[in-house]
C-alpha positions in Angstrom: 113.3 80.0 97.3 109.9 80.9 98.5 110.3 84.7 98.4 108.6 87.5 96.6 108.9 91.3 96.1 105.9 93.3 95.0 105.7 97.0 94.2 102.4 98.8 93.7 102.0 102.4 92.7 98.8 104.3 92.2 97.6 107.9 92.4 96.7 107.1 96.0 99.5 104.9 97.4 103.0 103.6 96.9 103.6 100.2 98.4 106.5 97.8 98.4 106.4 94.3 100.0 109.1 91.8 100.5 108.4 88.4 102.1 110.2 85.1 102.8 107.8 82.2 103.6 110.6 80.3 105.2 111.8 83.0 107.5 111.7 83.4 111.3 109.1 86.1 111.5 111.5 89.0 111.2 109.7 92.2 110.3 110.3 95.8 109.4 106.9 97.4 108.5 106.4 101.1 108.0 103.1 102.2 106.6 102.6 105.5 108.3 99.6 104.0 110.2 100.8 103.1 113.7 98.2 100.6 114.8 98.3 98.9 111.4 102.1 98.5 111.6 101.6 96.8 115.0 99.1 94.4 113.4 101.5 93.7 110.4 104.3 93.0 112.9 102.0 90.4 114.6 101.1 88.9 111.3 104.8 88.4 110.4 105.9 87.2 113.9 103.2 84.6 114.3 103.3 83.3 110.7 107.1 83.1 110.7 107.0 84.9 107.4 109.8 87.5 107.2 108.1 90.7 106.1 109.3 94.1 105.0 106.6 96.6 104.0 106.9 100.2 103.0 103.8 102.3 102.3 103.0 105.9 101.6 99.4 106.9 101.2 97.0 109.8 100.9 96.7 110.1 104.7 95.2 113.6 104.3 92.0 111.8 103.2 92.2 108.8 105.6 94.0 105.5 106.0 91.7 103.4 103.9 93.7 103.3 100.6 97.0 102.6 102.5 95.6 99.7 104.4 93.6 98.2 101.5 96.5 98.6 99.0 98.9 97.0 101.5 96.6 94.0 101.7 96.5 93.8 97.9 100.3 93.9 97.6 100.8 91.4 100.4 98.3 89.0 98.9 100.1 89.3 95.6 103.4 88.6 97.3 102.0 85.5 99.1 100.6 84.2 95.8 103.9 84.7 94.0 106.0 83.2 96.8 103.8 80.1 97.0 104.1 79.5 93.2 102.2 76.4 92.2 102.0 75.4 95.9 103.8 72.1 95.5 104.4 70.3 98.8 102.5 72.7 101.1 99.9 71.7 103.7 97.3 74.0 102.0 94.9 74.2 105.0 95.5 75.9 108.3 93.4 76.8 111.3 93.8 78.4 114.7 91.7 79.3 117.8 93.5 82.2 119.4 92.7 83.7 122.8 93.9 87.2 123.8 92.6 88.2 127.2 88.8 88.8 126.7 88.9 87.9 123.0 88.9 84.6 121.2 89.1 84.4 117.4 89.0 81.4 115.2 90.5 81.3 111.7 90.4 78.6 109.1 91.9 79.1 105.7 92.7 77.3 102.4 95.4 78.4 100.0 93.1 77.2 97.2 93.5 80.0 94.7 89.8 80.6 95.2 89.4 83.9 97.1 86.5 84.1 99.6 86.2 85.9 102.9 83.8 85.0 105.6 84.1 87.7 108.3 82.1 87.3 111.6 84.0 89.8 113.7 82.3 92.7 115.6 84.6 95.4 116.7 82.6 97.3 119.3 84.3 100.7 118.7 84.7 102.8 115.5 88.3 103.6 116.4 91.4 102.1 118.0 93.3 105.2 118.7 93.1 107.0 115.4 92.6 103.8 113.4 89.2 103.1 111.8 88.3 99.6 112.9 86.4 98.9 109.7 89.8 98.8 108.0 90.6 95.5 109.6 88.0 93.8 107.4 89.2 95.8 104.4 92.7 94.5 104.8 91.7 90.9 105.1 89.3 91.2 102.1 92.2 92.5 100.0 94.6 89.9 101.3 92.1 87.1 100.5 91.2 88.4 97.1 94.7 89.0 95.9 96.3 86.0 97.7 93.7 83.6 96.4 92.8 82.6 99.9 89.6 81.1 101.2 89.6 82.8 104.6 87.1 82.4 107.4 87.5 84.5 110.5 85.0 84.2 113.4 85.0 86.0 116.7 83.9 83.8 119.5 84.3 86.3 122.4 85.5 89.8 122.8 84.9 93.1 124.5 88.0 95.2 123.7 88.4 96.2 120.0 92.2 96.2 120.2 92.2 92.7 121.6 89.7 91.4 119.0 91.6 92.9 116.1 95.0 91.6 117.4 93.5 88.2 118.0 92.3 88.2 114.4 95.7 89.1 113.0 97.4 86.5 115.1 94.9 83.7 114.3 95.2 84.4 110.6 99.0 84.4 111.0 99.1 81.0 112.8 96.7 79.5 110.3 98.8 80.9 107.4 102.0 79.5 108.9 100.4 76.0 109.1 99.0 76.1 105.5 102.1 77.4 103.9 104.5 75.0 105.6 105.9 72.0 103.7 104.1 68.8 104.3 106.9 66.2 104.9 104.6 63.3 103.7 103.8 64.9 100.3 107.1 65.8 98.9 106.6 68.1 95.9 103.0 67.0 95.2 100.3 69.6 94.6 97.8 69.2 97.4 94.7 68.7 95.2 93.2 65.8 93.2 92.9 68.3 90.3 96.6 68.4 90.0 96.6 72.2 90.2 95.6 75.0 92.6 
């Protein structure tokens, strides 16, 4: 079963994440950060990864630790659920349009974390959410999930649309990469024999 549960507790946050890679995109995400919950819901729905996330953070400071630590825990859960990655497609990509925005994502579940982030959110806030935290989330997800992740904004005027297109593009690429490759059986998708 390609499932994982991760709990992370620090002096700044308490996070729990449960995922099922072979789900239907069901979600129940409650981080205390409204816009972020909306983005996590999109990530689950469009990746078809069932996701339940609970987070409590030091909101009296800001949302940074909550968003970043959720990315850390979700990355750890993805890595655990993928195991040795036998039989997966490994690579995924998506060009995703959302109104004025278009975002391209390409990723590799390689075990080698690297983030390329060419996204320019034109406002500092979306509601009360700091837009710089979008990158912080994906940096944490990439690092702790062992994902080579490239996200490029091709167009976009509205920060909400750009951010949402990024989450959806990553979700669609993740779905593709984590799916079973029917032609490979349980082979590890690398000439090295390991990922």
